[in-house]
Backbone as CSV, one residue per row, in Angstrom:
resi,resn,N_x,N_y,N_z,CA_x,CA_y,CA_z,C_x,C_y,C_z
1,MET,7.106,-45.901,-8.044,6.149,-45.425,-7.808,6.004,-44.884,-9.148
2,SER,4.786,-45.389,-10.537,4.635,-45.589,-11.565,4.476,-43.326,-11.702
3,PRO,4.852,-43.586,-12.811,4.867,-42.068,-13.253,3.227,-41.626,-13.147
4,ASP,2.461,-41.800,-13.698,0.655,-41.985,-13.122,0.955,-41.486,-12.084
5,LEU,0.612,-42.009,-11.169,0.405,-42.291,-9.939,1.172,-40.692,-9.025
6,VAL,2.745,-40.265,-9.656,3.771,-39.445,-8.967,3.029,-37.980,-9.684
7,PHE,2.399,-37.950,-11.102,1.929,-36.935,-11.736,0.392,-35.989,-10.967
8,TRP,-0.488,-37.678,-10.580,-1.669,-37.161,-10.305,-1.534,-36.999,-7.950
9,LEU,-0.081,-37.015,-7.427,-0.029,-36.855,-6.210,0.399,-35.310,-6.020
10,ALA,1.192,-35.362,-6.888,1.594,-33.559,-7.638,0.930,-33.438,-8.100
11,LEU,0.307,-33.284,-8.574,-1.236,-32.267,-9.060,-1.832,-32.046,-7.723
12,ALA,-2.367,-32.901,-7.144,-3.484,-33.047,-5.367,-2.318,-31.986,-4.699
13,THR,-1.586,-32.526,-5.021,-1.258,-31.053,-3.593,-0.818,-29.817,-4.026
14,LYS,-0.245,-29.639,-5.699,-0.902,-28.432,-5.965,-2.209,-27.799,-5.641
15,LEU,-3.239,-28.290,-6.201,-4.617,-28.093,-5.569,-4.792,-28.002,-4.311
16,ILE,-4.552,-28.448,-3.352,-4.510,-27.787,-2.300,-4.157,-27.136,-1.576
17,ILE,-2.670,-26.798,-2.116,-2.161,-25.247,-1.447,-2.869,-24.722,-2.098
18,THR,-3.073,-24.492,-3.058,-3.373,-23.674,-3.879,-5.135,-23.159,-3.095
19,ALA,-5.684,-24.025,-2.667,-7.109,-23.613,-2.410,-6.767,-23.357,-0.440
20,GLY,-5.688,-23.735,0.137,-5.419,-22.903,1.343,-4.945,-21.194,1.129
21,PHE,-4.347,-20.949,0.139,-4.287,-19.783,0.168,-5.267,-18.426,-0.238
22,VAL,-6.407,-19.489,-1.318,-7.457,-18.956,-1.190,-8.319,-18.375,-0.553
23,VAL,-8.159,-19.720,0.709,-9.333,-19.508,1.720,-8.884,-18.399,2.605
24,LEU,-7.510,-18.266,2.605,-7.075,-17.120,3.422,-7.442,-15.669,3.122
25,ALA,-6.966,-15.526,1.676,-7.376,-14.770,1.158,-8.641,-14.110,1.032
26,SER,-9.774,-15.105,0.691,-10.846,-14.898,0.495,-11.082,-14.162,2.565
27,TRP,-10.923,-14.689,3.492,-11.131,-14.222,4.065,-11.411,-13.386,4.955
28,THR,-9.381,-12.735,4.776,-9.592,-11.474,4.436,-9.983,-10.964,4.191
29,ALA,-9.851,-10.747,2.781,-11.162,-9.527,2.242,-12.173,-9.295,2.469
30,GLU,-13.133,-10.296,2.937,-14.449,-10.360,3.409,-14.726,-9.710,5.041
31,ARG,-13.125,-9.488,5.474,-13.419,-8.784,6.492,-12.236,-6.870,7.189
32,ALA,-12.579,-6.820,5.282,-11.548,-6.097,6.079,-11.788,-4.421,5.354
33,GLY,-12.657,-4.977,4.005,-13.499,-3.682,4.015,-13.591,-3.735,2.329
34,PRO,-13.917,-2.961,1.839,-13.970,-2.553,0.519,-12.272,-2.802,0.086
35,LEU,-11.739,-1.742,0.153,-10.391,-0.808,-0.224,-8.914,-2.693,0.079
36,VAL,-9.092,-2.282,1.643,-8.198,-4.215,1.997,-8.446,-4.887,0.816
37,GLY,-9.929,-5.571,0.621,-10.780,-6.816,0.893,-9.858,-6.509,-1.169
38,ALA,-9.929,-5.121,-1.472,-9.370,-5.069,-3.391,-8.312,-5.155,-3.441
39,MET,-7.670,-4.918,-2.040,-6.041,-5.153,-2.596,-5.673,-7.018,-2.234
40,VAL,-6.408,-7.172,-1.329,-5.853,-8.776,-0.798,-6.338,-9.189,-2.386
41,VAL,-7.217,-8.878,-3.079,-7.717,-9.812,-4.234,-7.573,-9.657,-5.255
42,THR,-6.953,-8.500,-5.259,-5.492,-8.428,-6.985,-4.395,-7.975,-6.368
43,LEU,-3.513,-9.834,-5.225,-2.493,-10.400,-4.631,-3.388,-10.948,-5.750
44,PRO,-1.623,-12.441,-6.247,-1.427,-13.032,-7.488,-2.377,-14.496,-6.602
45,VAL,-3.698,-13.788,-6.381,-4.255,-15.310,-6.060,-4.191,-16.491,-6.944
46,ALA,-4.680,-16.532,-7.471,-4.718,-17.794,-7.947,-3.248,-17.610,-9.331
47,ALA,-2.636,-16.639,-9.978,-1.803,-16.458,-10.418,-0.597,-17.277,-10.158
48,GLY,-0.643,-16.466,-8.924,0.882,-16.837,-8.837,0.757,-18.143,-8.201
49,PRO,0.052,-19.181,-7.535,0.262,-20.593,-7.531,0.396,-21.228,-8.849
50,ALA,-0.361,-20.787,-10.215,-0.211,-21.161,-11.350,1.091,-20.746,-12.237
51,TYR,1.819,-19.930,-11.926,3.047,-19.919,-12.416,3.927,-20.483,-11.693
52,VAL,4.149,-19.906,-10.134,4.676,-21.466,-10.024,4.905,-22.789,-10.023
53,PHE,3.498,-23.422,-10.082,4.029,-24.724,-11.087,4.581,-24.803,-12.129
54,LEU,3.968,-23.383,-13.273,4.277,-24.178,-14.847,6.137,-23.703,-14.580
55,ALA,6.228,-22.913,-13.470,7.919,-22.751,-13.697,8.284,-24.306,-13.157
56,LEU,7.491,-25.054,-12.640,8.416,-26.413,-12.001,8.289,-27.172,-13.644
57,ASP,7.657,-27.223,-14.272,7.366,-27.991,-15.750,7.946,-27.385,-16.492
58,HIS,8.483,-25.877,-16.666,8.847,-25.342,-17.912,9.368,-24.495,-18.458
59,ASP,10.635,-24.420,-18.845,11.879,-22.787,-18.353,11.807,-22.003,-18.415
60,ALA,12.318,-21.219,-18.484,12.799,-19.453,-18.012,12.308,-18.881,-19.389
61,GLU,11.880,-19.358,-20.932,11.485,-19.363,-22.122,10.028,-19.089,-22.192
62,PHE,9.952,-20.367,-21.744,8.355,-20.281,-21.721,7.370,-19.299,-20.720
63,ILE,7.740,-19.188,-19.233,7.519,-18.139,-18.020,7.332,-16.707,-18.804
64,ALA,8.599,-16.519,-19.582,8.779,-14.854,-20.089,7.561,-14.628,-20.873
65,ALA,7.297,-15.724,-21.947,6.494,-15.641,-22.821,5.049,-15.653,-22.635
66,SER,4.772,-16.331,-21.347,3.467,-16.640,-20.564,3.107,-15.286,-20.166
67,ALA,3.819,-15.013,-19.952,3.961,-13.767,-18.828,3.581,-12.377,-19.588
68,LEU,4.145,-12.208,-20.751,3.895,-11.097,-21.731,2.127,-11.650,-22.075
69,THR,2.110,-12.499,-22.375,0.578,-12.630,-22.994,-0.561,-12.074,-21.404
70,SER,0.388,-13.200,-20.149,-1.099,-12.255,-19.323,-0.491,-10.926,-18.699
71,VAL,0.289,-10.043,-19.171,0.200,-8.125,-19.384,-1.404,-7.867,-20.463
72,VAL,-1.545,-8.635,-21.634,-2.459,-7.801,-22.492,-3.742,-8.299,-21.622
73,SER,-3.918,-9.819,-21.038,-4.929,-10.384,-19.889,-5.449,-9.196,-18.928
74,ASN,-4.945,-8.926,-18.538,-4.718,-8.233,-17.769,-5.302,-6.572,-18.133
75,THR,-5.321,-6.445,-18.970,-6.375,-5.281,-19.566,-7.503,-5.629,-19.608
76,ALA,-7.960,-6.661,-19.907,-9.062,-7.023,-20.380,-9.829,-7.515,-18.938
77,THR,-9.126,-7.692,-17.690,-9.175,-7.717,-15.961,-9.815,-6.052,-15.874
78,ILE,-8.938,-5.224,-15.980,-9.418,-4.020,-15.787,-10.731,-3.204,-16.193
79,VAL,-10.910,-3.773,-17.750,-12.597,-3.711,-18.237,-13.419,-3.994,-17.362
80,PHE,-12.754,-5.520,-17.063,-13.737,-6.448,-16.403,-14.936,-5.686,-15.278
81,CYS,-13.294,-5.862,-14.185,-13.721,-4.736,-13.497,-14.641,-3.898,-13.030
82,THR,-14.243,-2.553,-14.110,-15.445,-1.629,-14.578,-16.384,-2.183,-14.681
83,VAL,-16.528,-2.729,-15.728,-18.034,-2.927,-16.377,-18.986,-3.640,-15.006
84,TYR,-18.662,-4.741,-14.837,-19.402,-4.850,-12.920,-19.390,-3.945,-11.816
85,SER,-18.738,-2.940,-12.389,-18.915,-2.051,-10.792,-20.011,-1.452,-10.998
86,VAL,-20.348,-0.871,-12.320,-20.947,0.363,-13.604,-21.696,-0.738,-12.753
87,LEU,-22.627,-1.500,-13.488,-23.674,-2.730,-13.691,-24.260,-3.088,-12.481
88,ALA,-23.384,-2.996,-10.891,-24.155,-3.705,-10.792,-24.695,-3.496,-9.919
89,GLN,-24.346,-1.649,-9.927,-25.732,-0.832,-9.477,-26.579,-0.953,-9.523
90,SER,-26.740,-1.425,-10.661,-28.384,-1.558,-10.748,-29.149,-2.872,-11.486
91,ARG,-28.054,-3.671,-12.213,-28.441,-5.370,-12.188,-28.133,-6.124,-11.240
92,GLY,-29.011,-7.061,-11.550,-28.931,-8.224,-11.030,-27.146,-9.169,-11.000
93,ARG,-26.999,-10.135,-9.816,-25.610,-10.664,-9.910,-25.497,-11.718,-11.174
94,MET,-25.873,-12.420,-12.069,-25.641,-12.962,-13.216,-25.567,-12.017,-14.544
95,THR,-26.675,-11.112,-14.337,-26.563,-10.178,-15.480,-24.684,-9.093,-15.121
96,SER,-24.479,-8.988,-13.608,-23.365,-8.423,-14.245,-22.423,-9.365,-14.654
97,LEU,-22.432,-10.128,-13.929,-21.193,-10.780,-13.535,-20.706,-11.521,-15.568
98,LEU,-21.966,-12.140,-16.276,-22.090,-12.817,-17.330,-21.708,-11.711,-18.511
99,SER,-22.624,-10.394,-18.259,-22.280,-9.488,-18.939,-20.564,-8.734,-19.313
100,SER,-20.518,-8.477,-18.111,-18.534,-7.863,-17.739,-17.863,-9.014,-17.913
101,LEU,-18.277,-10.245,-18.625,-17.277,-11.792,-18.474,-17.904,-11.572,-20.098
102,ALA,-18.612,-11.077,-20.798,-18.557,-11.665,-22.286,-17.491,-10.573,-22.461
103,VAL,-17.501,-9.165,-21.911,-16.501,-8.470,-22.341,-14.932,-8.686,-22.228
104,TRP,-14.797,-9.275,-21.116,-13.363,-9.521,-20.989,-12.462,-11.026,-22.192
105,ILE,-13.983,-12.000,-22.247,-13.334,-12.967,-22.980,-13.438,-11.521,-24.663
106,ALA,-14.153,-11.016,-25.415,-14.048,-10.971,-26.013,-12.591,-9.378,-25.708
107,LEU,-12.279,-8.655,-25.632,-11.080,-8.069,-25.580,-9.790,-8.816,-25.328
108,VAL,-9.373,-10.182,-24.610,-9.151,-10.817,-25.055,-8.445,-11.632,-26.411
109,THR,-9.749,-11.943,-26.860,-9.384,-12.300,-28.483,-9.580,-11.237,-28.772
110,VAL,-9.637,-9.929,-29.191,-9.108,-9.010,-29.726,-7.573,-7.908,-29.394
111,LEU,-7.435,-8.175,-27.908,-5.688,-7.438,-27.869,-4.983,-8.314,-27.645
112,ARG,-4.935,-9.297,-27.633,-4.079,-10.602,-27.938,-2.978,-9.632,-28.713
113,PRO,-2.907,-9.801,-29.971,-1.843,-9.348,-30.860,-1.182,-8.240,-30.248
114,LEU,-1.083,-7.377,-29.562,-0.993,-6.672,-28.929,0.429,-7.007,-27.791
115,GLY,0.213,-8.543,-27.234,0.969,-9.359,-26.351,2.433,-9.464,-27.047
116,ASP,2.641,-9.030,-28.239,3.740,-9.413,-29.388,4.815,-8.523,-28.598
117,THR,4.613,-7.708,-28.213,5.874,-6.671,-27.771,5.113,-6.338,-26.395
118,LEU,6.294,-6.030,-25.289,5.945,-5.510,-24.032,5.614,-4.451,-23.765
119,LEU,6.283,-3.049,-24.584,5.374,-2.061,-24.790,3.855,-1.778,-25.272
120,THR,3.720,-2.391,-26.436,2.265,-2.231,-26.312,1.425,-2.837,-25.619
121,ALA,1.707,-3.839,-24.764,1.190,-4.633,-23.911,0.909,-3.564,-22.788
122,VAL,2.151,-3.240,-22.450,1.912,-2.262,-21.284,1.434,-0.896,-21.597
123,ALA,0.968,-0.604,-22.935,0.153,0.596,-23.056,-1.008,0.115,-23.014
124,ALA,-1.415,-0.682,-23.411,-3.035,-1.730,-23.470,-3.585,-1.414,-21.814
125,ASN,-2.703,-1.332,-20.992,-3.284,-1.373,-19.628,-3.157,-0.027,-19.145
126,VAL,-2.378,0.561,-19.428,-1.556,2.010,-19.100,-3.271,2.796,-19.594
127,THR,-3.568,2.158,-20.834,-4.348,3.318,-21.730,-6.676,2.835,-20.874
128,ALA,-6.238,1.282,-20.190,-7.278,0.705,-19.866,-7.928,1.321,-18.253
129,PHE,-6.357,1.424,-17.648,-6.705,2.172,-16.530,-7.085,4.000,-16.387
130,VAL,-6.699,4.659,-17.274,-6.436,5.889,-17.754,-8.380,6.335,-17.886
131,VAL,-8.401,5.599,-19.187,-9.969,5.584,-19.257,-11.150,5.045,-17.845
132,CYS,-10.573,4.091,-17.228,-11.883,3.237,-16.258,-11.564,4.060,-15.037
133,MET,-10.257,4.171,-14.722,-10.416,4.779,-13.209,-11.358,5.914,-12.837
134,PRO,-11.484,6.928,-13.968,-12.904,7.986,-13.436,-13.838,7.582,-12.988
135,VAL,-14.132,6.137,-14.062,-15.824,5.379,-13.831,-15.712,5.484,-12.563
136,ALA,-14.745,4.131,-11.959,-14.750,3.646,-10.976,-14.319,4.614,-9.581
137,TRP,-13.613,5.333,-9.909,-13.874,6.045,-8.760,-14.527,6.986,-7.769
138,ARG,-15.894,6.177,-8.396,-17.066,6.969,-8.346,-17.757,6.035,-7.370
139,LEU,-17.134,4.750,-7.352,-18.053,3.685,-7.142,-17.312,3.317,-6.527
140,ARG,-16.445,3.201,-5.499,-15.064,2.663,-4.670,-15.604,2.912,-3.365
141,HIS,-16.539,3.541,-2.945,-17.228,3.481,-1.407,-18.736,3.156,-0.849
142,ALA,-18.563,2.184,-0.246,-20.384,1.739,0.328,-20.143,1.038,1.049
143,ALA,-21.191,0.526,2.150,-21.708,0.610,3.176,-21.876,-1.290,3.289
144,MET,-20.838,-1.970,3.376,-19.968,-2.942,3.306,-21.035,-3.760,5.082
145,PRO,-22.306,-3.939,4.999,-22.749,-5.041,5.985,-22.173,-6.513,5.956
146,PRO,-22.651,-6.939,7.819,-21.721,-8.335,7.757,-22.015,-8.910,6.991
147,VAL,-21.555,-10.131,6.783,-21.529,-11.284,6.031,-21.881,-12.423,6.600
148,THR,-22.762,-13.484,6.074,-22.977,-14.020,6.674,-23.153,-15.522,6.275
149,ARG,-21.255,-16.334,6.326,-20.959,-17.091,5.664,-21.804,-18.770,5.647
150,ARG,-21.725,-19.203,4.698,-22.740,-20.439,4.235,-21.246,-21.385,4.092
151,TRP,-22.282,-22.490,4.517,-21.054,-23.950,4.237,-20.242,-23.980,2.914
152,TYR,-21.011,-23.953,1.937,-20.007,-23.665,0.004,-19.416,-23.288,0.440
153,ASP,-19.350,-21.875,1.067,-18.547,-20.597,0.364,-17.168,-20.761,0.210
154,VAL,-16.592,-21.217,1.338,-15.074,-21.620,1.109,-14.808,-22.825,0.264
155,PRO,-15.628,-23.690,-0.141,-15.209,-25.345,-1.205,-15.924,-24.233,-2.268
156,LEU,-16.687,-23.783,-2.446,-16.866,-22.758,-3.834,-15.959,-22.537,-4.539
157,ARG,-15.106,-21.103,-3.802,-14.202,-20.115,-3.794,-12.919,-20.921,-4.166
158,ALA,-12.840,-22.153,-3.414,-11.006,-23.058,-3.014,-10.877,-23.629,-4.729
159,GLY,-12.517,-24.314,-4.652,-12.709,-25.779,-6.235,-12.458,-24.370,-7.040
160,MET,-13.195,-23.889,-7.697,-13.234,-22.577,-8.279,-11.644,-22.292,-8.964
161,VAL,-10.802,-21.442,-8.088,-9.056,-21.146,-8.335,-8.346,-22.684,-8.606
162,ALA,-9.213,-23.691,-7.616,-7.735,-24.971,-7.665,-8.539,-25.669,-9.582
163,THR,-9.629,-25.709,-9.965,-9.771,-25.892,-11.271,-8.516,-25.296,-11.973
164,LEU,-9.210,-23.952,-11.599,-7.867,-23.087,-12.873,-6.639,-23.359,-12.821
165,VAL,-5.987,-23.538,-11.486,-5.032,-23.996,-11.822,-4.235,-25.414,-12.174
166,ALA,-5.620,-26.934,-12.173,-4.948,-27.865,-12.987,-5.119,-27.415,-14.151
167,THR,-5.973,-27.083,-14.859,-6.578,-27.073,-15.923,-5.068,-26.061,-16.603
168,VAL,-4.690,-24.872,-15.974,-3.373,-24.139,-16.696,-2.158,-24.918,-16.618
169,VAL,-2.486,-25.882,-15.859,-0.669,-26.697,-15.696,-0.478,-28.009,-16.472
170,THR,-1.870,-28.829,-15.962,-2.206,-29.899,-16.911,-2.375,-29.767,-18.517
171,LEU,-2.322,-28.503,-19.127,-2.820,-28.007,-20.616,-1.907,-27.314,-20.726
172,SER,-0.639,-26.857,-19.848,-0.262,-26.118,-20.758,0.611,-26.074,-21.573
173,SER,1.409,-27.627,-21.657,2.425,-28.491,-22.411,1.500,-27.750,-24.296
174,TRP,0.526,-28.432,-24.027,-0.015,-28.899,-25.872,-0.385,-27.389,-25.710
175,LEU,-0.745,-26.485,-24.829,-1.091,-24.785,-24.836,-0.577,-24.145,-25.905
176,GLY,0.916,-24.183,-25.314,1.713,-23.104,-25.902,1.637,-22.022,-24.356
177,PRO,2.784,-21.615,-24.154,2.909,-19.832,-23.908,1.889,-18.696,-23.944
178,ALA,1.100,-18.753,-24.995,0.211,-17.934,-24.828,-0.651,-18.240,-24.914
179,THR,-1.712,-18.981,-24.300,-2.609,-19.328,-24.635,-2.562,-19.749,-23.025
180,THR,-1.823,-20.179,-22.627,-0.947,-20.376,-21.185,-1.588,-18.854,-20.513
181,GLY,-0.113,-18.380,-20.577,-0.663,-16.822,-20.090,-2.191,-16.236,-20.263
182,ILE,-2.882,-16.648,-21.177,-4.469,-16.402,-20.913,-5.225,-16.566,-19.563
183,LEU,-5.242,-18.021,-19.979,-6.048,-18.869,-18.730,-5.580,-18.191,-17.815
184,ALA,-3.997,-17.955,-17.139,-3.143,-17.671,-16.054,-3.953,-16.841,-15.490
185,LEU,-4.492,-15.893,-16.442,-5.001,-14.561,-15.996,-6.825,-14.558,-15.995
186,VAL,-7.081,-15.697,-15.691,-8.680,-15.741,-16.115,-9.346,-14.932,-14.399
187,PRO,-10.362,-14.380,-14.508,-10.131,-13.297,-13.314,-10.859,-14.184,-12.270
188,ILE,-10.807,-15.560,-11.852,-11.282,-16.850,-11.522,-11.999,-16.085,-9.887
189,VAL,-10.877,-15.585,-9.228,-10.960,-15.126,-7.762,-12.005,-13.880,-7.359
190,MET,-11.758,-12.910,-8.332,-12.812,-11.767,-8.477,-14.728,-12.496,-9.117
191,ILE,-14.835,-13.173,-9.786,-15.737,-14.118,-10.009,-16.557,-14.878,-9.001
192,SER,-15.675,-15.558,-8.140,-16.317,-16.099,-7.028,-16.300,-15.356,-5.830
193,LEU,-15.815,-13.758,-5.992,-16.507,-12.952,-4.684,-17.622,-12.336,-5.460
194,MET,-17.738,-12.053,-6.736,-19.048,-11.767,-7.357,-19.811,-12.381,-6.893
195,LEU,-19.867,-14.068,-7.231,-21.068,-14.584,-6.775,-21.540,-15.179,-5.860
196,ILE,-20.658,-14.935,-4.732,-20.664,-15.129,-3.791,-21.504,-14.294,-2.744
197,LEU,-20.480,-12.690,-2.931,-21.046,-11.620,-2.374,-22.552,-10.507,-2.632
198,HIS,-22.695,-10.584,-3.806,-23.315,-9.965,-4.363,-25.138,-10.255,-3.814
199,PRO,-24.929,-11.166,-4.157,-26.997,-11.098,-3.118,-26.892,-11.346,-2.097
200,ARG,-25.723,-11.379,-1.065,-25.818,-10.953,0.373,-25.588,-9.357,0.919
201,LEU,-24.524,-9.130,-0.044,-23.993,-7.839,0.082,-24.775,-6.396,-0.452
202,GLY,-25.047,-6.696,-1.754,-25.888,-6.084,-2.632,-24.258,-5.402,-3.809
203,GLY,-25.156,-5.318,-4.681,-24.402,-5.114,-5.788,-23.304,-3.894,-5.649
204,PRO,-24.001,-2.778,-5.323,-23.246,-1.343,-4.760,-21.724,-2.156,-3.532
205,ALA,-21.920,-2.694,-3.033,-21.086,-2.797,-2.058,-20.032,-3.838,-2.294
206,THR,-20.250,-4.849,-3.264,-19.859,-5.765,-3.549,-18.766,-4.806,-5.461
207,ALA,-19.484,-4.246,-5.943,-18.235,-3.557,-6.692,-18.405,-2.185,-5.860
208,ALA,-17.911,-2.131,-4.994,-16.631,-1.013,-4.222,-15.624,-2.061,-4.188
209,ILE,-15.546,-3.191,-3.960,-14.445,-4.293,-4.362,-14.078,-4.139,-5.440
210,THR,-14.750,-4.009,-6.749,-14.037,-4.076,-7.856,-13.445,-2.886,-8.139
211,ALA,-14.674,-1.613,-7.787,-14.077,-0.626,-8.181,-12.902,-0.404,-7.727
212,ASN,-12.601,-0.638,-6.234,-11.155,-0.330,-5.425,-9.790,-1.579,-6.220
213,SER,-10.401,-2.464,-7.035,-9.295,-3.399,-7.556,-7.999,-2.823,-8.530
214,LEU,-8.800,-1.864,-9.109,-7.743,-0.843,-10.145,-7.158,-0.650,-10.001
215,PRO,-6.097,0.596,-9.268,-4.755,0.306,-8.612,-3.937,-0.789,-8.491
216,GLY,-4.582,-1.789,-7.390,-4.051,-2.927,-7.420,-3.567,-3.431,-8.967
217,LEU,-4.777,-4.146,-9.931,-4.631,-4.356,-11.089,-3.411,-3.306,-11.792
218,LEU,-3.481,-1.897,-11.891,-1.970,-1.673,-12.497,-0.813,-1.596,-11.383
219,GLY,-0.866,-2.319,-10.598,0.401,-3.022,-9.654,0.891,-4.106,-10.492
220,PHE,-0.069,-5.155,-10.344,-0.186,-6.070,-10.903,0.575,-6.190,-12.190
221,CYS,0.432,-4.989,-12.737,0.505,-5.119,-14.469,2.452,-5.074,-13.959
222,VAL,2.648,-4.356,-13.969,4.453,-3.556,-12.739,4.945,-5.504,-13.058
223,ALA,4.387,-5.936,-11.698,4.443,-7.351,-11.364,4.960,-8.397,-12.580
224,LEU,3.919,-8.160,-13.512,3.844,-9.495,-14.573,5.168,-9.172,-15.443
225,VAL,4.966,-7.801,-15.644,6.686,-6.811,-15.631,8.029,-7.813,-15.686
226,VAL,7.645,-7.037,-14.349,8.847,-8.260,-14.022,9.076,-9.470,-14.117
227,LEU,8.126,-9.729,-14.022,8.185,-11.346,-14.191,8.524,-11.500,-15.503
228,HIS,8.135,-11.223,-16.673,8.599,-11.151,-18.025,10.099,-10.998,-17.697
229,LEU,10.625,-10.119,-17.294,11.800,-9.101,-17.325,13.002,-10.596,-16.792
230,LEU,13.003,-10.575,-15.847,13.454,-11.340,-14.682,13.217,-13.577,-15.405
231,ALA,12.408,-13.210,-16.028,12.707,-14.637,-16.045,13.638,-15.019,-17.250
232,GLN,14.211,-13.700,-18.367,14.529,-13.666,-19.329,16.072,-13.646,-18.830
233,HIS,16.599,-13.022,-17.838,17.624,-12.376,-17.196,18.157,-13.379,-16.367
234,THR,17.201,-13.721,-15.470,17.911,-14.357,-14.678,17.318,-15.257,-13.844
235,GLY,16.167,-15.605,-14.586,15.928,-17.708,-14.144,14.308,-17.394,-13.357
236,ARG,13.875,-18.474,-13.275,12.796,-18.767,-13.158,12.379,-18.390,-11.733
237,ALA,13.094,-18.788,-10.489,12.914,-18.214,-8.944,12.862,-16.871,-8.572
238,ALA,14.029,-16.727,-9.386,14.213,-14.619,-9.405,13.043,-13.408,-9.789
239,ALA,12.724,-14.456,-10.619,11.961,-13.832,-11.542,10.416,-13.863,-10.516
240,LEU,9.717,-15.534,-10.025,8.363,-15.622,-9.502,8.666,-14.381,-8.522
241,PHE,9.927,-14.253,-7.305,10.177,-13.804,-6.188,10.477,-12.108,-6.443
242,GLY,10.722,-11.894,-7.421,10.804,-10.342,-7.496,8.762,-9.819,-7.967
243,ALA,8.350,-11.082,-8.821,7.321,-10.535,-8.987,6.173,-9.930,-7.977
244,LEU,5.990,-11.745,-7.211,5.799,-11.295,-5.753,6.155,-9.850,-5.063
245,ALA,6.784,-9.482,-4.693,7.626,-8.695,-3.996,7.184,-7.968,-4.267
246,VAL,7.220,-7.838,-5.646,6.219,-6.248,-6.958,4.776,-6.093,-6.100
247,SER,4.269,-6.971,-6.344,2.308,-6.979,-5.966,2.478,-6.643,-5.072
248,ILE,2.893,-7.532,-3.810,2.398,-6.882,-2.567,3.137,-5.886,-1.622
249,GLY,4.487,-5.370,-2.299,4.476,-3.344,-2.291,3.999,-2.890,-2.598
250,TRP,3.858,-3.066,-4.136,2.489,-1.875,-4.210,1.110,-1.629,-3.860
251,ASN,0.691,-2.498,-3.514,-0.548,-2.796,-2.733,-0.749,-2.210,-1.399
252,LEU,0.056,-2.871,-0.760,0.275,-2.521,0.680,1.185,-0.959,0.713
253,SER,1.600,-0.409,-0.114,1.935,1.240,-0.331,-0.083,1.749,-0.261
254,LEU,-0.146,0.864,-1.662,-1.868,1.926,-1.449,-2.234,2.089,-0.092
255,ILE,-2.251,1.322,0.275,-3.426,1.134,1.785,-2.951,1.726,2.314
256,VAL,-1.120,1.791,2.047,-0.649,3.055,3.118,-1.169,4.508,2.824
257,VAL,-0.913,4.580,1.649,-1.453,5.581,0.944,-2.907,6.620,1.321
258,SER,-3.838,5.347,1.132,-4.814,6.161,1.060,-5.106,6.193,2.684
259,ARG,-4.843,5.213,3.884,-5.149,5.574,5.175,-4.539,7.410,5.401
260,TYR,-3.116,7.492,4.727,-2.698,8.465,5.150,-3.733,9.506,4.755
261,VAL,-4.429,9.278,3.491,-4.931,10.570,2.933,-6.312,10.870,4.177
262,VAL,-6.686,10.211,4.212,-7.714,9.826,4.962,-7.568,10.345,6.424
263,LEU,-6.717,9.956,7.481,-6.001,10.368,8.364,-6.142,12.614,8.148
264,ARG,-5.674,12.861,7.120,-4.931,14.333,6.708,-6.352,15.077,6.587
265,THR,-7.744,13.846,5.389,-8.813,14.530,5.943,-9.418,15.020,7.241
266,ARG,-9.519,14.197,7.940,-9.931,14.155,9.263,-9.517,15.096,10.027
267,ARG,-7.856,15.341,10.434,-7.428,16.290,10.718,-7.662,17.637,10.192
268,ALA,-8.200,17.316,9.077,-7.965,18.877,8.564,-9.826,19.626,8.381
269,VAL,-10.703,18.999,8.561,-12.189,18.682,9.089,-12.427,18.935,10.955
């Protein structure tokens, strides 16, 4: 079998696996309400497959360097979700999305030098969370009307994420670890949800998902830190499993704590 055919077969396999994961995550997010939906979409739905396939093609040093840049990109995603949550209360889908995306691109460009050290990258995330969380906190509740699925929803969402993964994996050798880490964190899952849900659920309901995502994104920052550190000391496989375990454990803990608080509040009333 020719090397070119092997490459294209491997890439097609990667995209099929990624698309299947996105479909499952999206189906769960749409049916579980704003909080659980936010916890699903802040799992490494797109970045996870991208990093798995990067780890197959690159060494641990490349993965560690990319993860460090991704920590900085996560800062921009926190702000991106907050800006969208605010704008979607009164603005249309494209205005809210494009304005938020412009902010994301600007922040990634400005904050990129902070990825030189782990301390500055983490500090940027914490600062963004502290500033944005009070704004998002008041927007996290909204009525969630039933979603009527259209035939193109799943192909559109899966296709967007698969395209991102294909771009990251294919161009990683030319782009280097820093740019690869940025591309891996493009909020493509959030973008697909905004495009599909905003016209159907309305801005406030869609914004409730993005507003609830901020605590999950803080946990995702922790997962990226684990990926960066473990890749340096224990290798790629352990780093990927460790980061995934942190991300899932963090989000499950947030759901459990939230439901416990709700039950306590109901009993008090």
